[in-house]
C-alpha positions as CSV (number, residue, x, y, z in Angstrom):
1,M,33.1,17.3,11.7
2,I,35.3,15.0,13.8
3,P,34.8,11.2,13.9
4,L,32.9,10.0,16.9
5,L,33.9,6.6,18.3
6,S,31.3,3.9,19.2
7,A,31.6,0.3,20.3
8,G,31.0,-1.2,16.9
9,A,31.7,1.5,14.3
10,T,33.2,4.9,13.8
11,V,30.4,7.4,13.2
12,G,30.6,11.1,12.6
13,G,28.1,13.7,11.8
14,Q,27.6,17.2,10.3
15,A,24.5,19.4,10.1
16,V,23.6,20.6,6.6
17,I,20.8,22.7,5.2
18,E,17.5,21.1,6.3
19,G,19.3,17.9,7.1
20,V,22.2,15.9,8.5
21,M,25.1,14.1,7.0
22,M,26.4,10.9,8.8
23,R,29.6,9.1,8.1
24,A,30.4,5.5,9.0
25,K,33.6,3.8,7.9
26,D,34.1,4.4,4.1
27,R,30.7,5.9,3.3
28,L,28.4,8.8,4.2
29,A,24.7,9.4,4.1
30,I,23.0,12.7,3.6
31,A,19.4,13.0,4.7
32,V,17.5,16.1,3.8
33,R,13.9,17.1,4.6
34,K,12.4,18.2,1.2
35,P,9.8,21.0,0.9
36,D,7.0,18.4,0.5
37,G,8.0,16.9,3.9
38,Q,9.6,13.7,2.6
39,I,13.1,12.7,3.7
40,L,15.5,12.1,0.9
41,V,18.7,10.1,1.7
42,E,21.7,9.7,-0.5
43,V,24.5,7.4,0.2
44,R,28.0,8.1,-1.2
45,P,31.5,6.9,-0.7
46,W,33.6,8.9,1.7
47,F,36.3,10.8,-0.1
48,S,39.5,10.0,1.8
49,L,43.1,11.5,1.8
50,T,44.3,8.9,4.4
51,S,44.4,5.8,2.3
52,A,48.2,5.6,2.8
53,A,49.1,4.0,6.1
54,I,51.6,6.8,7.1
55,L,48.8,9.4,6.9
56,R,46.8,7.4,9.5
57,K,49.6,7.7,12.1
58,P,49.0,9.8,15.2
59,F,50.1,13.4,14.9
60,L,50.2,13.0,11.1
61,R,46.5,12.2,10.4
62,G,45.0,15.4,11.8
63,F,45.5,17.7,8.8
64,P,44.6,15.2,6.1
65,V,41.4,14.3,8.1
66,L,40.6,18.0,8.3
67,L,41.0,18.5,4.5
68,E,38.9,15.4,3.7
69,T,36.3,16.5,6.1
70,L,36.1,19.9,4.4
71,V,35.8,18.2,1.0
72,N,33.0,15.9,2.1
73,G,31.3,18.5,4.1
74,I,31.2,21.1,1.3
75,K,29.8,18.5,-1.1
76,A,27.2,17.5,1.4
77,L,26.2,21.2,2.0
78,N,25.9,21.7,-1.8
79,F,23.7,18.6,-2.1
80,S,21.5,19.7,0.8
81,A,21.1,23.2,-0.5
82,M,19.8,21.9,-3.9
83,Q,17.4,19.4,-2.3
84,S,16.0,21.7,0.3
85,V,14.6,23.9,-2.6
86,D,13.3,20.8,-4.4
87,G,16.2,20.4,-6.8
88,D,17.0,17.2,-8.6
89,S,19.7,14.9,-7.2
90,G,22.9,15.4,-9.1
91,E,21.9,18.7,-10.8
92,G,24.2,21.5,-10.1
93,E,26.8,19.4,-8.3
94,L,30.2,21.1,-7.7
95,T,32.8,20.3,-10.2
96,P,36.3,19.4,-9.0
97,W,37.5,22.9,-9.9
98,H,34.6,24.6,-8.1
99,L,35.3,22.4,-5.1
100,V,38.9,23.3,-4.9
101,L,38.1,27.0,-5.3
102,T,35.5,26.8,-2.5
103,M,37.9,25.0,-0.2
104,F,40.6,27.6,-0.8
105,V,38.2,30.5,-0.2
106,A,36.8,28.9,3.0
107,L,40.3,28.2,4.3
108,G,41.5,31.7,3.3
109,V,38.6,33.4,5.0
110,A,39.1,31.3,8.2
111,L,42.9,31.9,8.3
112,G,42.5,35.5,7.5
113,L,39.8,36.0,10.2
114,F,41.4,34.0,13.0
115,V,45.2,34.2,12.3
116,V,46.0,37.2,10.2
117,L,43.5,39.8,11.5
118,P,44.2,39.1,15.3
119,H,47.9,39.5,14.6
120,F,47.6,42.9,13.1
121,L,45.0,44.0,15.7
122,S,47.8,43.1,18.2
123,V,50.2,45.3,16.2
124,A,47.7,48.1,16.7
125,M,47.8,47.5,20.4
126,Q,51.6,47.9,20.2
127,W,51.3,51.2,18.4
128,L,48.9,52.4,21.1
129,G,51.6,51.5,23.7
130,L,49.5,48.7,25.2
131,S,51.7,45.8,24.1
132,G,55.3,45.0,23.6
133,D,57.0,43.8,20.4
134,V,55.9,40.6,18.7
135,D,58.3,38.4,20.7
136,T,56.8,39.5,24.1
137,L,54.2,37.8,26.2
138,S,51.9,40.8,26.1
139,F,51.8,40.8,22.3
140,N,50.8,37.1,22.3
141,A,48.3,37.7,25.0
142,W,46.5,40.3,22.9
143,D,46.8,38.0,19.8
144,G,45.2,35.1,21.7
145,G,42.5,37.3,23.2
146,F,41.5,38.7,19.8
147,K,41.4,35.1,18.4
148,M,39.0,33.9,21.1
149,L,36.9,37.1,20.9
150,M,36.5,36.9,17.2
151,F,35.7,33.2,17.2
152,V,33.0,33.5,19.9
153,G,31.7,36.7,18.5
154,Y,31.4,35.2,15.0
155,I,29.5,32.2,16.3
156,G,27.3,34.5,18.4
157,A,26.5,36.8,15.5
158,I,25.6,34.0,13.0
159,S,23.4,32.3,15.6
160,F,20.9,35.2,15.2
161,V,20.4,34.3,11.5
162,P,17.1,32.2,11.3
163,D,18.5,29.8,8.7
164,I,21.7,29.3,10.7
165,R,19.6,28.6,13.8
166,R,17.8,25.8,11.9
167,V,21.2,24.3,11.0
168,F,22.2,24.5,14.7
169,Q,19.0,22.6,15.5
170,Y,20.0,19.9,13.1
171,H,23.4,20.0,14.8
172,G,21.7,19.2,18.1
173,A,19.7,16.4,16.4
174,E,22.9,14.9,15.0
175,H,24.5,14.8,18.5
176,K,21.4,13.3,20.2
177,V,21.1,10.5,17.6
178,I,24.8,9.7,17.9
179,W,24.6,9.6,21.7
180,A,21.7,7.1,21.3
181,F,23.6,5.0,18.8
182,E,26.7,5.0,21.0
183,S,24.7,3.8,24.0
184,G,24.0,0.5,22.2
185,N,20.3,0.8,22.6
186,E,17.6,1.0,19.9
187,V,17.7,4.4,18.3
188,T,14.3,6.0,18.4
189,V,13.0,9.6,18.5
190,A,12.3,9.1,22.2
191,S,15.7,7.6,23.1
192,A,17.5,10.3,21.1
193,R,15.5,13.1,22.6
194,S,16.5,12.1,26.1
195,N,20.2,12.6,25.3
196,S,22.2,15.8,25.5
197,R,22.7,18.0,22.4
198,L,26.3,18.5,23.4
199,H,29.1,16.0,22.5
200,P,32.7,16.1,23.6
201,R,34.0,15.1,20.1
202,C,32.1,17.8,18.2
203,G,33.8,19.9,15.5
204,T,33.1,23.0,17.6
205,S,35.4,21.6,20.3
206,F,38.0,20.7,17.7
207,L,38.1,24.3,16.5
208,L,38.4,25.5,20.1
209,F,41.3,23.2,20.6
210,V,43.0,24.5,17.4
211,L,42.8,28.0,18.8
212,A,44.0,27.0,22.2
213,V,47.0,25.0,20.8
214,S,47.8,27.8,18.4
215,I,48.0,30.4,21.2
216,L,50.3,28.2,23.3
217,L,52.6,27.3,20.4
218,Y,52.8,30.8,19.0
219,T,53.7,32.2,22.4
220,A,56.5,29.7,22.8
221,L,57.8,29.3,19.3
222,V,57.6,32.7,17.7
223,P,60.1,34.4,20.1
224,Y,62.3,31.3,19.7
225,L,62.3,31.6,15.9
226,L,63.0,35.3,16.0
227,T,66.3,34.5,17.8
228,F,67.5,32.9,14.5
229,Y,66.1,35.3,12.0
230,K,64.4,38.7,12.6
231,P,63.9,41.0,9.7
232,E,64.8,44.6,10.4
233,T,62.0,46.1,8.4
234,F,58.7,46.4,10.3
235,L,56.5,45.2,7.5
236,F,58.7,42.3,6.5
237,K,59.1,41.2,10.1
238,H,55.3,40.9,10.6
239,L,54.7,39.3,7.2
240,Y,57.4,36.8,8.1
241,I,55.8,36.0,11.4
242,V,52.3,35.7,9.9
243,S,53.7,33.3,7.2
244,V,55.2,31.2,10.0
245,K,51.9,31.2,11.9
246,L,50.0,30.0,8.8
247,L,52.5,27.2,8.2
248,F,52.2,26.2,11.9
249,M,48.5,25.5,11.3
250,V,49.3,22.1,9.8
251,P,51.0,20.7,13.0
252,I,48.6,22.6,15.2
253,S,45.6,20.9,13.6
254,C,47.4,17.5,14.0
255,I,48.0,18.1,17.7
256,A,44.4,19.4,18.3
257,Y,43.0,16.3,16.5
258,E,44.9,13.9,18.9
259,I,43.8,15.9,21.9
260,I,40.1,15.7,21.0
261,R,40.3,12.0,20.2
262,F,42.0,11.4,23.5
263,A,39.5,13.5,25.5
264,G,36.6,11.9,23.7
265,K,37.8,8.4,24.2
266,F,38.3,8.8,27.9
267,S,35.4,11.3,28.5
268,T,34.7,9.9,32.0
269,N,38.2,10.7,33.2
270,V,38.3,13.9,35.3
271,L,41.2,15.4,33.3
272,C,39.5,14.7,30.0
273,R,36.2,16.1,31.3
274,M,38.1,19.3,32.1
275,L,39.5,19.4,28.6
276,C,36.1,18.9,27.1
277,W,34.3,21.4,29.3
278,P,35.1,24.6,27.3
279,G,34.1,23.0,24.1
280,L,30.8,21.8,25.6
281,V,30.1,25.4,26.8
282,L,30.7,26.7,23.3
283,Q,28.3,24.1,21.9
284,V,25.5,25.7,23.8
285,M,25.8,28.4,21.1
286,T,26.3,26.1,18.1
287,T,23.6,23.6,18.9
288,K,19.9,24.2,19.6
289,E,17.2,21.8,20.8
290,P,15.7,20.1,17.7
291,D,12.1,19.1,17.1
292,D,11.1,15.5,16.5
293,S,11.0,15.9,12.7
294,Q,14.7,17.0,12.8
295,I,15.6,14.0,14.9
296,E,13.9,11.8,12.3
297,V,16.1,13.2,9.6
298,A,19.3,12.5,11.7
299,M,18.0,9.0,12.3
300,A,17.5,8.4,8.6
301,A,21.1,9.5,7.9
302,L,22.5,7.3,10.6
303,K,20.5,4.2,9.5
304,C,21.7,4.5,5.9
305,A,25.3,5.2,7.0
306,V,25.7,2.2,9.3
307,S,23.6,-0.3,7.4
308,E,25.8,-3.0,5.8
309,E,23.3,-3.2,3.0
310,G,23.2,0.6,2.5
311,C,20.1,2.7,2.4
312,P,16.9,0.7,1.6
């Protein structure tokens, strides 16, 4: 989830299980369609890691925002999972220890799948004589290609899972409702339905920017770093490079965050529309057309998130 800017407020959204989470300023609202058909909405404070002024500075805020988004997103998913099977609010909530463990597992799987594995697949291409050494353009081309292939392939594969397709429908409902809110008009099911399910500041686009920036930086910086230190042992050399790549994910996420904010803020600009286009194409896979009942859930979350009085 990446914050979405509107004229009067900063609003962001995330699809959860049978529902939508919306964030406005310092609070979030999670709306879930319960098995009996009723919509349950819970309003909570937004857990933030950017209370210090320095962590809100451009090119420093991206990684803290990513971490706090993960924390709030995992908690929202946990809440929605309980409520979608008619659980009681608050029962079975993640403890801080479980939350930290879940975050580490999620980050570890993501980094392993999209950083470590593509690197060693590229090593395999080198063994097959189809690539040069790690400091060559051909190696980084394979690495970047494997990253994109695995990312798109992963999204394509999970889109066939029925439960994930419903989450993608709620993702589409979230975008439609936010578009309606940003237009400044009254948010209704009809006004939301007429909007696109694609949004230039979506988290899918952010992840695509992360991959694109990582490919460019790795191609430029890895060969440069190897001029200062290059382990002679094959295994140590590649472990060293993978470690550097993992550390680079912090500045990469910060750069990607600023790009997506810039592109979203000036979405009518030709250059920014070109930057947003690949992410919008990918969102065709991560969003599906919602039905009216799903739009109603997204509207309920938005209403409680932006209301100064909170959820009625």
